[in-house]
Rosetta silent file (secondary structure, phi, psi, omega in degrees, C-alpha in Angstrom):
SEQUENCE: MKKIEAIIRRSKYRTVKEALHDVGITFFSYWDVTGVGNEKKGSVYRGVSYSTTDIQRRFISLVIPDDKETVAVDAILTAAKTGEVGDGKVFVSDITEAYRIRTATKGVETLS
SCORE:     score description
SCORE:     0.000 S_00000001
   1 L     0.000  151.961 -179.883    9.024   -2.202    8.961 S_00000001
   2 E  -123.845  145.674  171.843    7.848    0.139    6.240 S_00000001
   3 E  -109.432  124.771  177.892    4.724    0.202    4.108 S_00000001
   4 E  -112.739  127.467  176.088    5.234    1.519    0.614 S_00000001
   5 E  -121.181  131.745 -178.939    2.246    2.485   -1.487 S_00000001
   6 E  -131.585  137.597  173.190    2.685    3.573   -5.071 S_00000001
   7 E  -112.009  116.219 -173.298    0.198    4.840   -7.624 S_00000001
   8 E  -129.764  167.866  172.847    1.629    4.299  -11.098 S_00000001
   9 E   -65.205  141.126  177.152    0.589    4.198  -14.737 S_00000001
  10 H   -59.590  -35.343 -177.672   -0.918    0.846  -15.682 S_00000001
  11 H   -66.802  -16.771 -178.906    1.467    0.689  -18.634 S_00000001
  12 H   -99.778   -0.550 -175.852    4.442    0.740  -16.233 S_00000001
  13 H   -57.503  -50.562 -177.162    3.227   -2.055  -13.945 S_00000001
  14 H   -59.463  -41.736  179.351    5.223   -4.874  -15.558 S_00000001
  15 H   -63.874  -42.285  178.804    8.429   -2.786  -15.499 S_00000001
  16 H   -66.220  -43.399  178.742    7.905   -1.886  -11.826 S_00000001
  17 H   -58.635  -45.718  179.028    7.144   -5.514  -10.916 S_00000001
  18 H   -64.604  -39.401  178.928   10.351   -6.687  -12.593 S_00000001
  19 H   -64.173  -40.449  177.170   12.372   -3.917  -10.913 S_00000001
  20 H   -66.202  -41.877  177.183   11.036   -4.945   -7.490 S_00000001
  21 H   -62.222  -38.076  179.841   11.817   -8.598   -8.195 S_00000001
  22 H   -62.462  -28.174  179.303   15.345   -7.596   -9.265 S_00000001
  23 L   -99.483   12.391  173.821   15.972   -6.058   -5.820 S_00000001
  24 L    89.976   13.587  177.935   14.562   -9.060   -3.965 S_00000001
  25 L  -105.844  107.262 -172.657   11.005   -7.917   -3.295 S_00000001
  26 L  -112.733   -5.139 -179.757    8.720  -10.656   -4.571 S_00000001
  27 L  -123.192  123.782  172.106    5.542  -10.172   -2.543 S_00000001
  28 L  -162.338  167.195  178.084    3.162   -7.244   -2.851 S_00000001
  29 E  -111.820  155.857  175.855   -0.482   -6.515   -3.591 S_00000001
  30 E  -148.168  155.225  178.630   -1.949   -4.383   -6.344 S_00000001
  31 E  -138.881  149.575  167.949   -5.293   -2.973   -7.449 S_00000001
  32 E   -85.484  129.045 -176.443   -6.593   -1.187  -10.503 S_00000001
  33 E  -131.836  161.706  173.951   -7.835    2.197   -9.331 S_00000001
  34 E  -123.005  134.954 -179.621   -9.322    5.347  -10.774 S_00000001
  35 E  -136.215  178.060  178.240   -8.352    8.750   -9.461 S_00000001
  36 E  -118.062  128.707 -178.267   -8.639   12.423  -10.188 S_00000001
  37 L  -112.733 -161.924 -178.397   -5.516   14.375  -11.080 S_00000001
  38 L   -81.694  -12.851 -178.651   -4.547   17.918  -11.948 S_00000001
  39 L   -66.756  126.788 -176.842   -5.553   17.564  -15.608 S_00000001
  40 L  -110.243  -13.517 -175.688   -8.627   19.721  -16.230 S_00000001
  41 L  -100.941  162.033  176.008   -9.172   19.400  -19.962 S_00000001
  42 L   -99.159 -179.330  176.116  -10.649   16.608  -22.037 S_00000001
  43 E  -136.044  159.255  179.488   -9.396   15.121  -25.265 S_00000001
  44 E  -120.531  128.631  178.604  -10.984   14.184  -28.560 S_00000001
  45 E  -130.582  119.683 -179.159  -10.104   10.972  -30.379 S_00000001
  46 L    52.264   41.454  175.860  -11.748   10.149  -33.715 S_00000001
  47 L    80.640    2.036  179.617  -14.487   12.652  -33.064 S_00000001
  48 E  -109.663  129.918 -179.192  -15.378   11.294  -29.623 S_00000001
  49 E   -84.190  131.346  179.124  -14.779   13.456  -26.550 S_00000001
  50 E  -120.621  140.016  174.841  -13.083   11.721  -23.593 S_00000001
  51 L   -81.252  130.630  175.710  -12.695   12.990  -20.051 S_00000001
  52 L  -106.283   10.884  177.850   -9.085   12.910  -18.896 S_00000001
  53 L   -80.911  -26.098  174.859   -9.940   13.956  -15.346 S_00000001
  54 E   -93.807  113.558 -169.903  -10.653   10.344  -14.325 S_00000001
  55 E  -108.125  126.465  176.945   -7.275    8.646  -14.486 S_00000001
  56 E   -83.330  124.472 -178.401   -6.792    4.854  -14.660 S_00000001
  57 E  -139.807  173.628  173.822   -3.843    3.769  -12.517 S_00000001
  58 E  -117.785  133.766 -179.349   -2.452    0.781  -10.650 S_00000001
  59 E  -106.311  124.212 -178.862   -2.021    0.946   -6.863 S_00000001
  60 E  -114.705  136.160  179.552    0.804   -1.148   -5.398 S_00000001
  61 E  -132.117  129.301  177.598    1.178   -1.877   -1.688 S_00000001
  62 E  -143.219  146.403  174.860    4.113   -3.638   -0.012 S_00000001
  63 E  -116.987  127.638 -172.587    5.412   -4.064    3.530 S_00000001
  64 E  -137.350  162.185  173.230    9.151   -4.555    3.822 S_00000001
  65 L   -64.068  153.243 -178.669   11.951   -4.528    6.420 S_00000001
  66 H   -52.930  -37.655 -174.762   13.392   -1.075    7.160 S_00000001
  67 H   -73.332   -8.600  178.181   16.672   -1.863    5.405 S_00000001
  68 H   -99.256   -0.890 -175.642   14.917   -2.458    2.060 S_00000001
  69 H   -57.200  -52.261 -175.376   13.135    0.910    1.941 S_00000001
  70 H   -61.973  -45.108 -178.494   15.685    2.769   -0.166 S_00000001
  71 H   -67.544  -35.366  179.511   16.143    0.022   -2.766 S_00000001
  72 H   -68.119  -47.696  179.960   12.381   -0.492   -3.089 S_00000001
  73 H   -63.041  -44.567  178.723   11.598    3.205   -3.508 S_00000001
  74 H   -60.490  -40.409  179.024   14.479    3.663   -5.971 S_00000001
  75 H   -62.602  -43.900  179.573   13.278    0.661   -7.995 S_00000001
  76 H   -65.922  -47.796 -178.178    9.751    2.066   -8.217 S_00000001
  77 H   -59.507  -43.365 -178.248   10.894    5.608   -9.034 S_00000001
  78 H   -69.510  -45.115 -175.359   13.247    4.448  -11.767 S_00000001
  79 H   -74.556  -30.396 -175.441   10.904    1.903  -13.355 S_00000001
  80 H   -89.278  -11.535 -172.755    7.730    4.021  -13.246 S_00000001
  81 L   -76.430  130.627  169.751    9.204    7.272  -14.552 S_00000001
  82 L  -114.855  -18.209 -177.026    8.303    8.556  -18.011 S_00000001
  83 L    89.425    1.184 -179.395    9.112   12.201  -17.309 S_00000001
  84 L  -104.533  159.957  174.180    5.556   13.257  -18.135 S_00000001
  85 L   -58.847  137.258  177.829    2.808   14.634  -15.908 S_00000001
  86 L    98.209   12.368  178.829    0.892   11.752  -14.323 S_00000001
  87 L   -65.391  -27.557  175.559    3.752    9.374  -13.528 S_00000001
  88 E   121.013 -166.571 -177.296    2.281    8.846  -10.061 S_00000001
  89 E  -140.604  156.251  173.825    3.216    9.040   -6.411 S_00000001
  90 E  -128.517  132.699  179.365    5.024    6.930   -3.789 S_00000001
  91 E  -122.519  137.659  179.038    4.101    7.041   -0.100 S_00000001
  92 E  -124.144  131.485  177.306    6.138    5.520    2.749 S_00000001
  93 E  -138.742  160.967  179.426    4.807    4.954    6.260 S_00000001
  94 E   -83.143  142.998  173.078    5.892    3.085    9.380 S_00000001
  95 L  -112.664  124.429 -176.209    4.337   -0.240   10.349 S_00000001
  96 L   -83.181  -28.348  179.559    4.416   -0.878   14.070 S_00000001
  97 L  -160.992  153.572  176.376    3.626   -4.591   13.972 S_00000001
  98 L  -140.142  146.216 -179.831    2.744   -7.451   11.624 S_00000001
  99 E  -130.310  140.372  171.111    1.300  -10.889   12.322 S_00000001
 100 L   -93.308  121.187 -174.891    1.203  -14.089   10.268 S_00000001
 101 L   -62.982  -44.819 -174.928   -2.271  -15.522   10.743 S_00000001
 102 L   -57.615  -42.792 -173.590   -1.338  -19.187   10.170 S_00000001
 103 L  -112.857   -6.250 -176.164    1.338  -19.367   12.902 S_00000001
 104 L    65.529   16.632  174.992    0.622  -16.247   14.996 S_00000001
 105 L   -64.450  145.936  177.185    4.249  -15.229   14.359 S_00000001
 106 E  -131.050  158.329  178.600    4.807  -11.515   14.820 S_00000001
 107 L    97.278 -166.342 -175.102    7.391   -9.002   13.714 S_00000001
 108 H   -64.142  -21.320  178.522    9.646   -8.782   10.710 S_00000001
 109 H   -62.003  -23.119 -179.698    9.756  -12.610   10.456 S_00000001
 110 H   -70.274  -14.507 -176.484    6.230  -12.475    9.010 S_00000001
 111 H   -84.763   -9.608 -179.008    7.568  -10.834    5.866 S_00000001
 112 L  -107.294    0.000    0.000    9.553  -13.844    4.680 S_00000001
């Protein structure tokens, strides 16, 4: 099993969610997060100075069978991309075991 974590623009969340659903991934968790990026300058809008160092993003986390890794990552990369700095990151890690609390089932069967 693989755990995929993605940090994306909030504006791209709906597109990423639909792309994941299109490839058969219908369960994942998400959080609104704030992070610090490489941007060092601020911006001014209507005479008010705003810090652009604190970046509002959405964090998505999903655990999937090994054979779905490529399609899931490709779906996220394609749907989240704008081509601009700040599109986000995707991280993939191995999951050694998973358990369903209700039935005590373990393994990849817990993902369905």
